[in-house]
Rosetta silent file (secondary structure, phi, psi, omega in degrees, C-alpha in Angstrom):
SEQUENCE: FLRRAQDDAQKPDPQLVNKRDIQNFLHHLTQTTDISLGGNGALRQVRRTDASRWHYYRGLKRFFQWAVREGYLPSNPMDGITIKPPKAPPIRHLRPT
SCORE:     score description
SCORE:     0.000 S_00000001
   1 L     0.000  -40.295  178.984   14.804  176.867  274.318 S_00000001
   2 H   -65.577  -38.966  176.733   13.343  177.895  270.960 S_00000001
   3 H   -60.110  -42.652  178.959    9.822  177.019  272.126 S_00000001
   4 H   -64.991  -41.104  179.387   10.308  179.260  275.150 S_00000001
   5 H   -65.166  -38.611  178.120   11.693  182.066  272.969 S_00000001
   6 H   -68.980  -37.080  177.682    8.704  181.803  270.618 S_00000001
   7 H   -64.718  -30.656  178.171    6.286  181.825  273.572 S_00000001
   8 L   -84.365   10.615  179.130    7.915  185.056  274.754 S_00000001
   9 L    62.391   29.425  174.175    7.208  186.554  271.297 S_00000001
  10 L   -98.783  153.061  175.407   10.902  186.721  270.500 S_00000001
  11 L   -78.103  137.793 -179.839   12.267  185.722  267.153 S_00000001
  12 L   -78.459   42.119  177.576   14.247  182.469  267.357 S_00000001
  13 L   -91.296  122.705 -177.479   17.223  184.179  265.722 S_00000001
  14 H   -57.319  -26.812 -179.245   20.452  183.353  267.566 S_00000001
  15 H   -71.266  -18.823  179.983   21.741  186.894  267.026 S_00000001
  16 H   -91.421   -9.312 -177.814   18.881  188.289  269.120 S_00000001
  17 L   -79.052  133.579  176.769   19.520  186.022  272.111 S_00000001
  18 L  -123.452  177.356 -176.247   21.322  187.647  275.022 S_00000001
  19 H   -59.095  -39.316 -178.319   22.631  186.502  278.394 S_00000001
  20 H   -65.515  -37.580  177.171   19.448  187.550  280.197 S_00000001
  21 H   -60.510  -43.056 -178.993   17.256  185.406  277.898 S_00000001
  22 H   -67.798  -42.673  178.104   19.343  182.352  278.698 S_00000001
  23 H   -62.623  -41.198  177.067   19.301  183.048  282.430 S_00000001
  24 H   -62.005  -40.941  179.036   15.504  183.463  282.337 S_00000001
  25 H   -64.201  -46.407 -179.721   15.164  180.159  280.503 S_00000001
  26 H   -64.939  -34.695  175.868   17.367  178.277  282.979 S_00000001
  27 H   -68.834  -40.343  178.756   15.429  179.811  285.875 S_00000001
  28 H   -58.702  -36.886 -179.092   12.129  178.876  284.199 S_00000001
  29 H   -59.809  -37.286 -177.264   13.250  175.236  284.096 S_00000001
  30 H   -84.851  -13.667 -177.308   13.470  175.011  287.880 S_00000001
  31 H   -97.914   -4.836 -177.855   10.190  176.844  288.503 S_00000001
  32 L  -118.170  167.502  176.711    7.946  174.673  286.333 S_00000001
  33 E  -104.739  161.126  179.161    6.882  171.059  286.282 S_00000001
  34 E  -120.850  145.210  177.930    7.321  168.582  283.475 S_00000001
  35 E   -98.839  125.950  179.937    4.838  165.933  282.390 S_00000001
  36 E  -122.903  158.657 -179.355    6.338  162.489  281.972 S_00000001
  37 E   -96.723  124.269  179.848    4.924  159.175  280.860 S_00000001
  38 L   -79.388  174.848 -178.469    4.980  156.437  283.465 S_00000001
  39 L   -63.828  -28.556 -179.505    5.644  152.764  282.868 S_00000001
  40 L   -97.027   12.605  178.640    1.946  151.939  282.738 S_00000001
  41 L    88.425    0.665  179.924    1.138  154.773  280.337 S_00000001
  42 L   -80.895  142.315  176.855   -0.069  157.138  283.054 S_00000001
  43 E   -88.504  141.592  176.532    0.950  160.776  282.880 S_00000001
  44 E  -142.796  150.153  178.124    2.463  162.370  285.943 S_00000001
  45 E   -90.911  132.596 -178.664    3.834  165.773  286.785 S_00000001
  46 E  -120.908  129.323  177.197    7.449  165.863  287.867 S_00000001
  47 E   -78.342  127.155  178.873    9.054  168.849  289.547 S_00000001
  48 L   -73.264  151.820  179.055   12.309  169.727  287.871 S_00000001
  49 L  -114.689  176.011  176.124   15.417  170.076  290.005 S_00000001
  50 H   -61.253  -31.405 -179.913   18.604  172.084  289.667 S_00000001
  51 H   -66.356  -27.910 -179.280   20.212  168.985  288.168 S_00000001
  52 H   -71.282  -20.589  177.424   17.739  169.021  285.264 S_00000001
  53 H   -69.789  -27.828 -174.342   19.091  172.408  284.147 S_00000001
  54 H   -56.368  -43.645 -176.887   22.512  170.896  283.507 S_00000001
  55 H   -66.551  -40.267  176.455   21.485  169.061  280.330 S_00000001
  56 H   -67.217  -41.712 -179.764   19.913  172.176  278.824 S_00000001
  57 H   -59.105  -48.114 -179.229   22.906  174.279  279.870 S_00000001
  58 H   -61.281  -44.311  179.850   25.382  171.929  278.191 S_00000001
  59 H   -63.406  -44.471  178.743   23.400  171.822  274.955 S_00000001
  60 H   -65.598  -40.402 -179.660   23.006  175.600  274.774 S_00000001
  61 H   -61.828  -44.665  179.500   26.665  176.168  275.614 S_00000001
  62 H   -66.496  -40.043  179.535   27.795  173.854  272.835 S_00000001
  63 H   -62.359  -47.745 -177.604   25.369  175.375  270.332 S_00000001
  64 H   -70.885  -31.541  173.891   26.484  178.949  270.994 S_00000001
  65 H   -62.908  -42.500  177.983   30.172  177.951  270.950 S_00000001
  66 H   -63.537  -43.191 -178.633   29.584  176.411  267.530 S_00000001
  67 H   -62.518  -37.989  177.414   27.705  179.516  266.320 S_00000001
  68 H   -69.721  -44.642 -178.893   30.626  181.776  267.343 S_00000001
  69 H   -61.539  -36.438 -179.655   33.214  179.442  265.828 S_00000001
  70 L   -84.102   -6.783  176.785   31.312  179.334  262.507 S_00000001
  71 L    90.665   10.330  178.051   30.896  183.115  262.441 S_00000001
  72 L   -75.745  -28.832 -179.485   27.120  183.277  262.974 S_00000001
  73 L  -126.729  143.313  177.367   27.550  185.272  266.191 S_00000001
  74 L   -75.050  -31.297  179.160   30.144  187.890  267.125 S_00000001
  75 L  -145.718  160.076 -177.315   30.212  186.799  270.792 S_00000001
  76 L   -88.007  118.166  178.022   28.891  183.979  272.915 S_00000001
  77 L   -68.740  -11.809  179.037   25.832  184.980  275.017 S_00000001
  78 L   -83.386   -9.347  179.193   26.652  182.080  277.364 S_00000001
  79 L   -59.527  130.506  179.940   29.880  183.762  278.506 S_00000001
  80 L    91.744   -9.009  176.986   29.651  184.400  282.220 S_00000001
  81 L  -100.044  117.129  178.194   26.882  181.858  282.831 S_00000001
  82 L  -129.221  138.633  175.800   28.162  178.895  284.786 S_00000001
  83 L  -130.053  130.813  178.418   26.270  176.045  286.350 S_00000001
  84 L   -72.484  141.460  177.072   27.979  173.382  288.389 S_00000001
  85 L   -64.682  151.476  179.476   27.380  169.834  287.177 S_00000001
  86 L   -65.483  151.828  178.137   25.060  167.772  289.367 S_00000001
  87 L   -69.106  145.071  176.766   26.631  165.605  292.005 S_00000001
  88 L   -67.244  145.249  178.382   27.002  161.963  291.130 S_00000001
  89 L   -64.138  149.039 -178.707   24.525  159.728  292.911 S_00000001
  90 L   -64.793  146.427  179.153   25.975  158.028  295.979 S_00000001
  91 L   -84.472  125.714  179.782   27.426  154.599  295.467 S_00000001
  92 L   -81.397  132.244 -179.640   25.526  151.959  297.347 S_00000001
  93 L   -77.221  140.381  176.242   27.765  149.616  299.261 S_00000001
  94 L   -85.064  138.745  178.239   27.366  145.931  298.621 S_00000001
  95 L  -111.827  140.955  178.253   26.750  143.785  301.631 S_00000001
  96 L   -65.442  142.658  179.328   27.710  140.149  301.832 S_00000001
  97 L   -98.087    0.000    0.000   24.716  137.850  301.783 S_00000001
């Protein structure tokens, strides 16, 4: 999130972050691809999904809750932003052999 804020020429000061910045960041995650390292050392581009936003959302939510609790921020910019957790993968049924 800080890298994105610096790329947007914003100061990475938590007091300057607002709800719209966070929403833009979470939207950016689903619109871009990520480069991952494969098992054989090959790089590949992976399209992010809505489920990949969840991990960033949880981390940001916890960080801003901590910042409010410690008195660094007067209010939480994450208030009003909700993302449903991703669905659990389906359980594969075992078949007798």
